[in-house]
C-alpha positions, 0 to 999 in steps of 0.5 A: 254941174246938174241945176237942182230945177232940172231934177225937179222937173224930172223927178218922176221920170227919172225915178222911173228910170231905177226899173230899167233892166239895165239897172236890175241886171248890170248897175245894182249887182255891181254896186252891191257887189262893190260895197259888200257886207253893210251890216252895221255900217254907216252909209251915205248915199250921195246923191240918193235920188228917190232913195232907191239905193238908200232903201236896199242898203237899210234893207241889208242891214246898214247901221244908218243911211243918210240920203243927200240930193241937190234936187228937193222933188227927189228928196221929197219923194224919198221922204214920202216913200220913207213915211210910208214905209219906215227904214229909219233913213234921214234925208237931206237937201244938199249940194255935193260940191260945197256939203262939208262934212254931214258925218263920219261914214263907213261907206260913201255911196256915190252913184252918177255923182263925179259925172256931173263934173265939167272940169278937173276943179269940180271934180276935185270939191266931189272928191274933197266931200267924199274925203270929208265925209269918211272914217279913216279907212272908210270906202267910198263906191259908185257907178258912173257913166264910162269915161273908158269907151271907145267914141263907137260905143256911143250913140243909140242904145234903145234895146237897153232903154237909152241913148248916150250921145257925146259933143264931138271932139271928145275932150274935158268937159264934153257934154254927154247926153241920156236919153230915155223914155217915159211911160207915155211913149215920151222921152226925157234927157239929162246930161253928164260930162266926160273927164278922162280916166287919168284926170279922175285918177290923178284927183283921187289921189289929189284928194287923199283917196287912195286905192281908187279904181274903175271896176267893170260892171257884171250881169245877174241874170234871171233863169231864161235872160239872153247871156249874149244880149247882156254881154254885148252891153257889157262889152266897153260897158257905157258905165262902170264902178268906181271905188276908193278909200280914205287911208286909215 
């Protein structure tokens, strides 16, 4: 699982990467489709990073939003934006691996949380945290590294703003390395980890969450954007949506 210091060191670069085109054209529309109408809902954003999606859900009418992240630097960035543009969002530093119950939420948003689990046991701790923070009938949605992609889909994706490589042979716990550009012409990177799709399905069921599924991403194109370019990204897409629910 990530060390908080790793993300403290790259907080500025990671926050800037939220503006990469694939995040705007594919990631965000997929997430908002999964969320549906959030008006009046209590939302937990875990991990929240610099609060990009916390703010988006607040602006979409969520009744309350709590954002929690392992990185104190990320949380401070989110709090700084909240001070300048108040939306009533509460940000906290916390570790999803041992967070416990911090509230009873209608919706838990888990963007790039589960792909930090290196083992089945670590994935189960994350799933237990999601369950503990959902109201009966509450939903979990998220975006994740896509464990279903073929090995041929790893590698240089510079046209989309990143490189994604995996340690071989691909097996439970294999490291996935993301490398992204910085504004000054350099790069920064971070690690995800591969667990089999079947492991996700089994773990979420064991944690008591129902209807777990991977959800294929979609693109929301502006006039003039190249559909063929984005169709290639979506084919065996490197990221995926996730959804599950806590039983009533």
